[in-house]
N, C-alpha and C positions, 0 to 999 in steps of 0.2 A: 616598477610596484605599486601598487592600489593601496590607497588611502583611503577611509572613511569618509572622508568629504567628498573625493571624488564626486560621488552618482547623489546629486540634491534631490534626483526626484525617486524618494521613497519609496517602497513597496514592496507588501508583507504579508505574513498571515495574522489575519484579524480574531479569526476564530476557530477552531476544528471541533468536529465529533467522531464519536469510533462506537460501533455495533461490533459484538459477533453473540453468532446466534449461542444457545446454554447448552446445547446438546452436544455428547461428545464420543468418541468409540477411539478404543482405544489397538495401537498398533500392531498390539499381542492374540485383539480379538478378530484381527484382519485375517493374521498369520495364521492363526488358530482354524481357521473354514479351509483357506489354503495349502494345509500341510506344510505350513513353512516353521524355520526359528525366530519365533516373534521378538524375541530377547535380541539375538543376534542382529534383524533387521531394523530393531529401537535403537539400538547401540551404532550400527553404521551410518543411518540417521539422522543421531541425534535428534528426534522426537518422540516421544512418549503417547501422542492423541493429535487427534484432530478433531474441529466443530466442525458438527452438522446440521444444516439448515433443518427447520421445523417444517412437518405437512404443508406449513403456510406461508414460505417462507422463499423467498429469491432473491436476487440480484437487486431489484425493483425497492423489495418492503426493503434490505438490508440498506442502501442506499437512501431511503428516506427516512429511516432511524436516523442512521448517520447525520444526515444533514439536518434534523430537527435539533438536536444534540451542540450540533457544531453552532446554531444560531440561538440558544439557549446558554453557550459558553460565551456569549460574549455582547447579546442582548440586543445587537441589531435590527433591524425590521425586513422582513424577508422581501419588502418591498422596493427596498432599496438593492437589490441583488438583479443584477442586468443580463446575468449570461451564468448558463448552467452546463457544464459538461460532464460525462458519468463514461468513467473508463472500465472497461470488462472485457472478457471475453466468453461472457454468459449471459449476455443479455438475454430478455426470455424473448424478445420479437428478433426477427429477420429481418421484417419492415417494419417499423414502431417504435418510435426513443425512446429511453428511458428517461431522458432530462425532460422530455414534457411533462410527464408523470411525476415525478418530484418535483419542480416545480409548484403544480395544481397542489400537491399533500401539502407543502408547508406554508404554501400562501406567497407566491414568489407573483409580481407584476405578470402579467399576459405581456406586456411591452419589453421583453427580454428576446436574445438569443441563445439557443439550446442546442443541443449535438451529443451525438455519442460516438466513442471516441474506440478505439482496438488496436493495441499494441502489444498484445501478450500481456507480460504482467508489469508493464509500464506505461497504459493506457494511462493510469490516475495522473502519473508524476508529469505526463504531458497537457494533461488539463490542466495544472496548476500551470505552466509556461503558459499556455495561452491567457487565464487570466490573468496571469500575468501583464502581459503583454494591454489588453483589452484595457485594463485600470490604467496604465503607464500613460498610455496614450487619449486617456479620458472618454472613452469609450462607454465604459459603462461606469460605476464608483464600487461595487462590488462583484466580484466573481466567483462562484463556487464550484471547486474540483472536487471530483468524489472517485474514487478507486476502491469498486468491492465486487466481488464472484462468487460465484458458488460454484466451484473448479471440479471439473469432469475429470474423470476418470474407468477405462477399462476397469472390470474386474479385474481381481487378480496380477495388474499392471504395478509394477514398481511406483507411482506414479498414484494408486489408491494409498499409499501409507502416511501421504503428507495432503494431500489433495482437497485442501478444508475451504469453509465460508466464513467469509465478514466483508468491513471495509468501513472507510475513511473516510468526512469530509473536511475541506478545509476553504474558509474563505479568505480569500483576496483581497486587498485595499489599500487605503493610502493612508486611511486614519484610524484611530484607535490600534495600532500596531502591536499585537505579540511579539513578535519575531519575526526580522527584517529581514527578508531576500535579498543580499548583499551580491550574489552574481550565480548564475546557471548556465550549465555548456552541455552539449548532449556529445555523445558516442556512437553513429551508425553503420552500420555496415549489412550484407544480404548474406547474412550466416545462417541458413534452414535446420536449426537443432531441433526444431519446435512448430507442430502446425497442426491444423485441421481443417480439412475440405469442407465445402458448402454442404451443409448436409448429415455431415459424417456427426455422429454424435459424438465419441471421445477422441481427443490427439494423438497423434504420432510425436514419438522422439527420435532423438539419435543414441540415447543410453549414454554409456561415456565420453561423447561429442557434445553431450551440452556443456562441460564441466573447462574441459580447458580453452578452447578457441571459440564457445560461446558466453559462459557466464564470466567466468573471470577475467581474460582479455578485456570485454566490453567495460565490464566493474573498477580493473586496475586501469585501465587507458582514461577514462573517463574522468576518473578520480584524481588522477596525476594532472591532468588537463585542467581541469579546476585548482586545483594546490599553483598550478604552474601560472596560470590567470592571472591568481590573488595573492603571490609571491608566500604562499602559506607552507607548512608542514605538518603532522599531523600532533605535532608538539601544543600546537596555534589551537586546537581545536579539546574542547571538555567533552565531546560526546561524536559516535560517528554510526549510524546506521547506513545497513544494506541491505537487498535484496535477498529473501530468506528462503529458497525455495526447498531447502530443511536447514537444520541445527549447525552443521557445518560448513555448508560454502562462505557464508557472511564473515565467520569467525576465520578462516583460511585468507579470506579475499586480505581484511582488515591487518593478519601477520603479512603478508606479501607488501602492503602498502606500508606496513610500521607504524600501525594504531595498537595497543596496546588491548587485551580482551577489556578490559574494565572500563573500556568507553564503548562497548560493543555490547557488553551486557545487560545495561536497562533498557534497550531497542531492540533485543531477541524474545521474540513471542512466537515464532516457530520451535522449539520443541514443548511450546504448552497447546497451542493449537493450531498449528499444521501451515501450512504454506496457501495463503488465503488471496493469492496470485496479484490481482491488480490492489488487493487490497495492504500487500506485504509490507513493505517501503514504509506505506503512511502511518499503516496502524504502530510499526516500530516508532517514528515521530511520534506519533500522538502519546507514547510511551513515555519517551523522553521528555517532551513537555509538560509531561505529565509533574515532573520535579526538578525542573532546570529553573536555573535563578536567572536573575537580572544578570546580561554582561557572557554568560557561558556560549559558548558556539559550537555549533554541530555542521557536521558534515553529513551530507543524505546521498545516497547512489542507487538509484532504482536501475533496476534490469526486465528488458523482454525480449521475449526469442522472437529472431527471426529477422536483424538483432538490432539491440540499442539499450544506452547507459542514458541516464539524465542524473544529473550531481548539480545540490545547491550548497552552499556556503548561507547560514543560516544565525543570525547573531539573535540571541532570547532578550528583549525590552523589558523596561519597569514594566508596561502593561500584565505583565504573564502572571503579575500578584494581585491583578485586577478581575480575570475571570473565572468562571468554574470551570476547575480541572477536570478530566475526561474520569482517575483514577481508573485505567483500563484493566490493571495488573488487578488490582480489588472485582474488579467487574466478572473476570472472566474466571475466575473461583467459585461463582456461583453458574454453577452444572449439573448435567444429569446424562449419567451413560447410557448407550444404547449397546443392543448385541447388533452381530450382522444382519440377521433376516429383515430385522426393522429399520434398519441402515438402508436396507436396499429395496423395500417397499418404502423409502419415505423419498426414495432417489425416482421411485417409479418403474423401476424393474418388474413388480409384481404387478398383472394387474386384474 
């Protein structure tokens, strides 16, 4: 049985930042263009609208904004950040890291390590695990993990109704911890439910295959393994957040695991902004940290196609009362709607 005093080398979240573009397109507007029933699609996916990047926004700019907000939230010196990892499946360069641009933009020291991660929608949480290891080994004082995407979807494809834009950044360290990461585990298999070959603009997917043998198998298996390792059960947690490819999957995963919907609703942002891919679980965690109190316990589980999940057992500390919270639910209400033609133009479909 795990006891809180067993792990003397504490590591956790020091600060966090979130960014979602202000532009939105409604599911019914996409459905109108393709001659489909927008209300039925919206109800089926439990997604009303999704965020759309501005003409000057991409994974880099979203990552930089989230990173700046993370630093602002806790007030650390950016030069103390010794590692920056950016998880995304929409890095603007095939050969040129996003992480170095973020480091330069936030004023981090050049004496740092940086890399880009790619594991579909869980690349950002994989970056958190890497930062935890570097901090625990005393290789760096602080590490920054970012999950950010401007998600791609072929016109008319089912993904187009949910593929959104947004990102979150977490600063990981040993001091000034606002949320201690008690434990993390992963669950990984070769399950090809979603893919995009080099040079292809849009991903392919296994449609219904992406559900039971992919998303649910990994999320449930990973979360169960974590609770088994920690000796916990759903009743021991105040909040839970699961990867959000749509609004229904995380609620179903919660039910399978035995979590009440009340423990999931605060972190469920997909119905309002769509699936931000690598930013999905991390943005949901941001929304929970916005309202969490000292002593609250959180279970967070990501999912990335291909396929794998990372799960985290997190306890909020007294430090949460000392930082600037993100107010993400308030921020995402500042929005501007666009029609399908403008949406396609901003995606670069019209030259």
